[in-house]
N, C-alpha and C positions, 0 to 999 in steps of 0.2 A: 220466276217464271216469267214466260214471254206473254205478253200482251194475247197474242193468237191462242195459247193453250186457257188463258184465264178467260177469254170469250168462250172458248169452249164449254169448258167446266160450268160457268156460270149459264150459259143456254143448258147445258145437259140437267143442271139442277131445277132449271125451269120448267123441264119438261118432265122431269121426275115428278113435281110438284101437281103439275095437272094431272099426270097419270095416277097420281095416287089418290087427289080429289074425287076424280072419276070413280074410284073404287070406295067411296063412302067415307073416305079418312078423314079429319079435321087436322089440319096444319096448326102445330103449336108455335112452331120456331122454324128459323131457318138462319142457319151459320151461327150457331148458337155458341158463344165464346167462354171458355171459361179459365182459370189458370194454368187447369191441366192439360187442356185440349180444344178441339173445335168439334161439333156434328153439325153435317150438312142441313138434315132436316129431323125434325121431333115432332111426331105427328099422334093421333091416336084414334082408334075406335071407341066402342062401347065398354068395351073390356082389356084393351092392351093400349099401352103407350111404346111407341114404335122409334127407336133410333136408327136414322138413315144414314148411310155413307152411300153417297152416287158416284158412280165411276164412268167417265164418258171416255170414249175412244173413236178415231177415225177410222181405226182398222185393227187387225188383228197381229199385225207383224210384231207389237210386244207381248200377246198373249191377249186372253178375253180381259173386257174391263175387270170383272168380279175378281180377277185372280189380283190385280193390283191391291187389293184388302188383306194383306197379311198376316200374320200373329204382333206384330210390333201395332201395328196401325190398328188393331180391333180390342188390343190392350188398353189405348189411347183412347178408343170411343168406349170402352167400357169404364175408365176413371171417370170421362167428364160425364160421362151418364151417372154413375155415383154420386157425382158434385151435384148434378143437376136436381137429382131426385133428393137430396138434402135441401137445396135450396126453393124448392117448388112444392105445391101440396098437390100431390096428383091423386089421391085418394086411394082407392084398391084395384089400381090400374095395372096389369100385369106387364113389365119391362119386357121387349123383345128387341133384337138386333138383325136389322135387316139391311139387304145390298140393293140397290136399283142400278143395275149395270144397261148402261146405253151403247149402243153401237151405231156409230153414224159414217157409215160407207160412202154416202151422195145425200143431197138433198130428198131425194126418192126414198132411199133406202136408210130407215131409221129403225132398230129395234131396240123392243125396252122388254128388260128381264127383270121381274121384280122377286127377289129371294127372300121369300122370310125367313126369319129364325137361321141366317144365314152364318150366324157363330152365336156363343154365349160364354157364359162364365166359364163352363167347365172344357173350353178350347184352347 
């Protein structure tokens, strides 16, 4: 991965964290790594535990950002979430898999789209 793409991804994750905090969510972890994979953001509300994948794009030439979260990536996130749930005490929080799609076509044009329940175990 190039430095430019890495920087864009980190910038996008920062935008997503700020957005989620403004929605009243508490950020529990960023770039959570387990032997089975990685999750960009783990957050919670009073009732739910969110496992969030962030996708950032500069344009739509390769599709919308959220379209990059295919079934293979979804399965990896689910496996990592299961690992997290086995390791951490989460109480009775209901797990949920979200995607935050960020489209940055210029410094003045940034669109953040939060897709709650973007996928699940049955997908």
